[in-house]
Every structure is written in C-alpha cells, then in structure tokens.
RODO-2510 file (C-alpha; in nm, 4 decimals, decimal comma):
residues 265
     n   res          X          Y          Z
     1     m    -3,6950    -1,7378    -2,2114
     2     p    -3,8059    -1,7117    -1,8459
     3     v    -3,5692    -1,5678    -1,5841
     4     i    -3,4700    -1,8172    -1,3174
     5     v    -3,4465    -1,6670    -0,9713
     6     t    -3,2676    -1,8694    -0,7063
     7     l    -3,2468    -1,7502    -0,3465
     8     l    -2,9426    -1,8816    -0,1606
     9     i    -2,9524    -1,8015     0,2081
    10     f    -2,6227    -1,9667     0,2972
    11     f    -2,2726    -1,9735     0,1550
    12     l    -2,1104    -2,3029     0,0715
    13     n    -1,7585    -2,2210     0,1691
    14     a    -1,5453    -1,9379     0,3019
    15     f    -1,1772    -1,9657     0,2203
    16     g    -0,8674    -1,7785     0,1220
    17     n    -0,9343    -1,4697     0,3368
    18     t    -0,6468    -1,2215     0,3321
    19     l    -0,5682    -0,9178     0,5475
    20     i    -0,3297    -0,6666     0,3888
    21     l    -0,1947    -0,4728     0,6849
    22     s    -0,1079    -0,1045     0,6679
    23     k     0,1097     0,0391     0,9415
    24     s    -0,1508     0,3038     1,0237
    25     g    -0,4940     0,4022     0,8986
    26     y    -0,7057     0,1512     0,7096
    27     s    -0,5970    -0,2007     0,6199
    28     t    -0,7548    -0,4041     0,3392
    29     y    -0,9519    -0,7246     0,3952
    30     i    -1,0253    -0,9635     0,1068
    31     q    -1,2640    -1,2517     0,1630
    32     e    -1,3731    -1,5186    -0,0814
    33     e    -1,7189    -1,6753    -0,0845
    34     e    -1,8339    -1,9600    -0,3081
    35     f    -2,1957    -2,0032    -0,4233
    36     m    -2,3813    -2,2417    -0,6483
    37     l    -2,5556    -2,0390    -0,9202
    38     a    -2,8453    -2,1282    -1,1453
    39     k    -2,8589    -2,0079    -1,5051
    40     g    -3,0155    -1,6648    -1,5197
    41     e    -3,0806    -1,4290    -1,2312
    42     n    -2,9753    -1,5290    -0,8799
    43     i    -3,0199    -1,3617    -0,5444
    44     i    -2,7395    -1,4763    -0,3159
    45     g    -2,6537    -1,4057     0,0440
    46     p    -2,6410    -1,2922     0,3061
    47     i    -2,2651    -1,2418     0,2934
    48     t    -2,1297    -1,1312     0,6289
    49     v    -1,8366    -0,8882     0,6311
    50     l    -1,6227    -0,7917     0,9288
    51     p    -1,7937    -0,5650     1,1832
    52     n    -1,5203    -0,3017     1,1442
    53     a    -1,5639    -0,2821     0,7657
    54     v    -1,6136     0,0475     0,5830
    55     v    -1,9288    -0,0688     0,4097
    56     d    -1,9511     0,2130     0,1547
    57     a    -1,6126     0,1070     0,0156
    58     v    -1,7003    -0,2607    -0,0394
    59     d    -1,5819    -0,3802    -0,3820
    60     i    -1,7089    -0,7139    -0,5166
    61     f    -1,5798    -0,8895    -0,8254
    62     a    -1,6285    -1,2285    -0,9890
    63     d    -1,5427    -1,3753    -1,3281
    64     n    -1,8096    -1,4847    -1,5783
    65     v    -2,1090    -1,3272    -1,3996
    66     t    -2,2720    -0,9854    -1,3866
    67     i    -2,3455    -0,8268    -1,0477
    68     n    -2,6588    -0,6198    -1,1020
    69     s    -2,7170    -0,4838    -0,7515
    70     i    -2,6012    -0,5042    -0,3900
    71     i    -2,8293    -0,4713    -0,0880
    72     y    -2,6592    -0,3578     0,2332
    73     d    -2,8041    -0,4584     0,5689
    74     r    -2,6349    -0,2089     0,7985
    75     v    -2,5864    -0,2516     1,1705
    76     h    -2,6007     0,0023     1,4479
    77     e    -2,3604     0,0697     1,7328
    78     n    -2,6691     0,1344     1,9425
    79     w    -2,7358    -0,2082     2,0939
    80     k    -3,1118    -0,1516     2,1044
    81     k    -3,1379    -0,0867     1,7307
    82     n    -2,9036    -0,3753     1,6575
    83     l    -3,1204    -0,6291     1,8412
    84     l    -3,4227    -0,5559     1,6225
    85     g    -3,5224    -0,8731     1,4388
    86     k    -3,2928    -1,0899     1,6537
    87     y    -3,3984    -1,3768     1,8803
    88     v    -3,3223    -1,2974     2,2456
    89     t    -3,3944    -1,4120     2,5978
    90     v    -3,5163    -1,1614     2,8558
    91     e    -3,4453    -1,2620     3,2160
    92     g    -3,5269    -1,0835     3,5372
    93     e    -3,7778    -1,0353     3,8159
    94     g    -3,8627    -1,4069     3,8149
    95     r    -3,9441    -1,4223     3,4424
    96     i    -3,7855    -1,5721     3,1314
    97     i    -3,9246    -1,4594     2,7944
    98     r    -3,7875    -1,5702     2,4567
    99     g    -3,8716    -1,4242     2,1194
   100     v    -3,7782    -1,2032     1,8252
   101     v    -3,7305    -0,8357     1,9096
   102     v    -3,9925    -0,6181     1,7377
   103     y    -3,9368    -0,2908     1,9223
   104     i    -3,7154    -0,1521     2,1987
   105     g    -3,7954     0,1792     2,3653
   106     k    -3,6536     0,3547     2,6686
   107     k    -3,8412     0,1358     2,9159
   108     f    -4,0217    -0,1339     2,7196
   109     i    -3,9290    -0,4160     2,4806
   110     t    -4,1721    -0,5955     2,2464
   111     l    -4,1073    -0,9595     2,1557
   112     d    -4,2737    -1,1894     1,9034
   113     t    -4,2925    -1,5148     2,1034
   114     k    -4,4492    -1,8553     2,0432
   115     k    -4,7430    -1,7364     2,2529
   116     g    -4,7817    -1,4116     2,0594
   117     y    -4,6618    -1,0537     2,1091
   118     v    -4,5323    -0,9699     2,4550
   119     v    -4,4592    -0,6192     2,5796
   120     t    -4,2497    -0,6064     2,8938
   121     t    -4,0177    -0,3691     3,0756
   122     i    -3,6490    -0,3707     2,9894
   123     p    -3,4747    -0,5504     3,2770
   124     e    -3,2303    -0,3598     3,4933
   125     f    -2,9036    -0,4946     3,6303
   126     p    -2,8481    -0,7678     3,7446
   127     s    -3,1258    -0,8884     3,5125
   128     r    -3,0302    -0,9239     3,1473
   129     i    -3,1118    -0,9557     2,7793
   130     t    -2,9101    -1,2300     2,6077
   131     s    -2,8713    -1,3643     2,2558
   132     h    -2,7307    -1,6939     2,1286
   133     l    -2,5572    -1,5027     1,8484
   134     r    -2,1902    -1,4162     1,8746
   135     w    -2,0826    -1,0516     1,8874
   136     e    -1,9634    -1,0582     1,5275
   137     e    -2,2964    -1,2020     1,4121
   138     l    -2,4850    -0,9219     1,5851
   139     f    -2,2637    -0,6364     1,4697
   140     s    -2,1462    -0,7455     1,1241
   141     p    -2,3000    -0,5825     0,8150
   142     q    -2,4488    -0,8227     0,5616
   143     l    -2,4689    -0,8037     0,1819
   144     t    -2,7164    -0,9623    -0,0570
   145     l    -2,6300    -0,9746    -0,4284
   146     k    -2,8415    -0,9938    -0,7409
   147     v    -2,6278    -1,1543    -1,0113
   148     n    -2,6814    -1,2927    -1,3589
   149     s    -2,5074    -1,6147    -1,4567
   150     p    -2,4744    -1,7504    -1,8139
   151     e    -2,5009    -2,1082    -1,6864
   152     a    -2,5456    -2,3202    -1,3755
   153     m    -2,2098    -2,3357    -1,1997
   154     s    -2,0085    -2,2863    -0,8844
   155     q    -1,8760    -1,9313    -0,8623
   156     t    -1,6257    -1,7622    -0,6327
   157     f    -1,6875    -1,4007    -0,5325
   158     k    -1,4133    -1,1797    -0,3912
   159     i    -1,5224    -0,9098    -0,1476
   160     r    -1,2672    -0,6391    -0,0789
   161     y    -1,3043    -0,3551     0,1718
   162     p    -1,1127    -0,1309     0,4141
   163     v    -1,1059    -0,2171     0,7850
   164     y    -0,9856    -0,0136     1,0795
   165     g    -0,8131    -0,1218     1,4008
   166     f    -0,5353    -0,3398     1,2565
   167     g    -0,1679    -0,2535     1,2128
   168     w     0,1909    -0,3721     1,2230
   169     d     0,5274    -0,2727     1,3611
   170     i     0,8890    -0,3928     1,3575
   171     y     1,1251    -0,4460     1,6481
   172     y     1,4536    -0,6242     1,7157
   173     i     1,6295    -0,7913     2,0074
   174     l     2,0071    -0,7755     2,0065
   175     t     2,1955    -1,0017     2,2479
   176     i     2,5666    -0,9664     2,3202
   177     n     2,7168    -1,2561     2,5145
   178     d     3,0953    -1,2663     2,5602
   179     g     3,1363    -1,0593     2,2447
   180     i     2,9087    -1,2801     2,0319
   181     k     2,6276    -1,0733     1,8796
   182     q     2,2922    -1,2105     1,7626
   183     i     1,9964    -1,0158     1,6293
   184     k     1,6369    -1,1333     1,6042
   185     g     1,3762    -0,9369     1,4123
   186     f     1,0020    -0,9587     1,4703
   187     i     0,6974    -0,8336     1,2837
   188     k     0,4328    -0,7318     1,5352
   189     i     0,0804    -0,7894     1,3989
   190     i    -0,1645    -0,5758     1,5963
   191     n    -0,5374    -0,6325     1,6484
   192     n    -0,6967    -0,3375     1,8306
   193     t    -1,0525    -0,4568     1,7618
   194     a    -1,3065    -0,6979     1,9081
   195     v    -1,2754    -0,9114     1,5908
   196     n    -1,1362    -1,2612     1,6396
   197     l    -0,9227    -1,3338     1,3339
   198     k    -0,8945    -1,7051     1,2558
   199     k    -0,6541    -1,8590     1,0054
   200     v    -0,6221    -1,5650     0,7673
   201     s    -0,3324    -1,4888     0,5370
   202     i    -0,1448    -1,1749     0,6368
   203     e     0,0360    -0,9492     0,3905
   204     i     0,2412    -0,6538     0,5167
   205     n     0,1873    -0,3416     0,3079
   206     g     0,5251    -0,1690     0,2879
   207     l     0,7424    -0,4777     0,3320
   208     k     0,8390    -0,6921     0,0344
   209     n     0,7819    -1,0670     0,0413
   210     r     0,6198    -1,0647     0,3862
   211     r     0,3235    -1,3006     0,3733
   212     f     0,2108    -1,5362     0,6492
   213     s    -0,0508    -1,8094     0,6178
   214     e    -0,3157    -1,9218     0,8675
   215     i    -0,2523    -1,6517     1,1267
   216     s    -0,5011    -1,6296     1,4172
   217     i    -0,5144    -1,3266     1,6471
   218     s    -0,7484    -1,2822     1,9433
   219     p    -0,9322    -0,9524     2,0025
   220     y    -0,7264    -0,6669     2,1501
   221     s    -0,3979    -0,8526     2,1256
   222     f    -0,0921    -0,8776     1,9052
   223     k     0,1193    -1,1567     1,7638
   224     k     0,4909    -1,1371     1,6901
   225     v     0,6366    -1,3348     1,4004
   226     l     1,0122    -1,3976     1,3713
   227     f     1,1451    -1,2926     1,0295
   228     i     1,5210    -1,2875     1,0869
   229     k     1,7679    -1,4490     1,3291
   230     k     2,1419    -1,4297     1,2671
   231     r     2,4807    -1,3727     1,4239
   232     i     2,6439    -1,0490     1,3184
   233     k     2,9867    -0,8874     1,3452
   234     n     2,9189    -0,5473     1,1886
   235     l     2,6371    -0,3210     1,0756
   236     e     2,6871    -0,4106     0,7090
   237     q     2,5329    -0,7519     0,7835
   238     i     2,1984    -0,5945     0,8770
   239     k     2,1982    -0,3214     0,6152
   240     g     1,8640    -0,3017     0,4371
   241     l     1,6535    -0,4351     0,7224
   242     p     1,3324    -0,2359     0,7867
   243     e     1,3564     0,0335     1,0530
   244     g     1,2394    -0,0483     1,4059
   245     k     1,3223    -0,0331     1,7752
   246     v     1,6139    -0,2399     1,9034
   247     y     1,6172    -0,3808     2,2569
   248     i     1,9711    -0,4655     2,3669
   249     y     2,0822    -0,7270     2,6227
   250     k     2,4439    -0,7693     2,7293
   251     n     2,5452    -1,0883     2,9097
   252     g     2,1810    -1,1530     2,9997
   253     i     2,1076    -0,8036     3,1345
   254     f     1,8909    -0,5468     2,9571
   255     v     2,1021    -0,2432     2,8664
   256     k     1,9037     0,0041     2,6565
   257     t     1,6627     0,0717     2,3727
   258     t     1,7630     0,2361     2,0468
   259     t     1,6603     0,2251     1,6826
   260     l     1,8138     0,0295     1,3988
   261     r     1,9195     0,3565     1,2352
   262     k     2,1078     0,4707     1,5485
   263     l     2,2495     0,1299     1,6394
   264     s     2,6258     0,1127     1,6946
   265     l     2,8274    -0,2030     1,7616
***
C-alpha cells in the first residue's frame, strides 16, 4: 500500500495554551496545535514556539498517531544570521530595495529581488533594514513533524517546553481605618521578556488551586491578580496564606512594610 505524504504549511487552530509559572528559574509552556492529517505519513508544520523556549527540551505528544521525527529550525540572536531567508526592505542613500536576504556580511547584503540578485552596502544610521514580520516571527524557533496516522482525521498536538523570563510573587496590602482591618492579597505575574502573552491560562507552580484563564501580559511588565480580600480581627483568620510582603496603611497613610510571617496586629 503506497505511503501518503501530505505537507501542511499552516496550522488550523491554536488554542488552550497554558503557562505554568515557577517562582524562579524555568517555567513550563504548553501549547496546543490542531492539524488535519491524511492516512499514512504526514509532514506537518511549521509549528512556532515561543522565542524564549529551551528548544532541546521540547516534548511533543499526541494520541493515536506516531511522531517519527522532528526537524528544528533554530534562530540566532545575531540579527544578521536571523534575517537570512527573510523578506526585508533596505532603505538609505536615496534607495529602496526589497527582497529575500541571501547573505549578510560585515559591509554588504545580498538580496534576491524581483529584478534578480542585488548586492549592496549595509545602510548606516539613520538608514535602515526593515521587515514586515513581527519580532516573535523573526526570533521564534520552528518545528516540523513527520507523523504517521492510522486514518484521515483532525489531531491535536501538545507541545511542552521550558521557558525563561517569567515568574510570580505574592504581596499583601493591609489597611487599618479606625480600628477596622482589611487585607488584600495579590499574585504578581511577571513577564521579564519581549514576548507578548495573549489570552493564556496561567497556573502557579507552588500554589494550590491557582489558575487564571485568558491572561494577557505585555512585554517587560507584570500583572497583579487579586486572590483574597477580607476583614480580619486576628492573625488566625489569615493563617495558611502563602508568604509574601505586607504593605501597611493606617488611616490612609503608609506606615511600613513587613512580611506575613512577621505581621503583628
């Protein structure tokens, strides 16, 4: 029986992405990609992973199919190497040249344009080389899979890998107004990367039952999520809360900073 080879150069849907946050070190990112498979052998991809992924640790799993091989298209932090094969616009010194980058040296860049190969000098500031691709498209590794399917069907693949630059923390705000005490607790979700997270589920590694849906966080920013708000009379009412800094206000005026462990009422 002949082997059917189907090349899919796009994914149908990306959904259910989850970031499991560790307080320090590597966090875990899980993304789901859905493909239509033909019966037999399929080559699917490219699948784009986050630019801060540890590519060697990528783990892919799917029910009912066999993954025979994975091809990794690595990226380079060196911007010159990373533009190879990409469509760019070179502007400067009264010229505009558009084409696919074939070679970039110290002083010259070679483009494959509609009019043929063009070799020109790399522009200096304020001239520029631009691309229509977003940063994440230029610097994200891509995977191509060779899989064997027992039948034609839609199949979901889960791609799991470590990522760096994300983290979490806990802090509290205690207000005391005319003897009435109220504490608010926040989980601080930290994004110290250039990655723009959009509508991902967040799980906090180390905290039970802390899951948030459709969280978006801009690059180099953090988001605080309220997880507790209550009036208290004594420390027994906050026993068991995760450790964190406590910022204290009394009658509208900031008083001091302490920790939950050292807090006294």
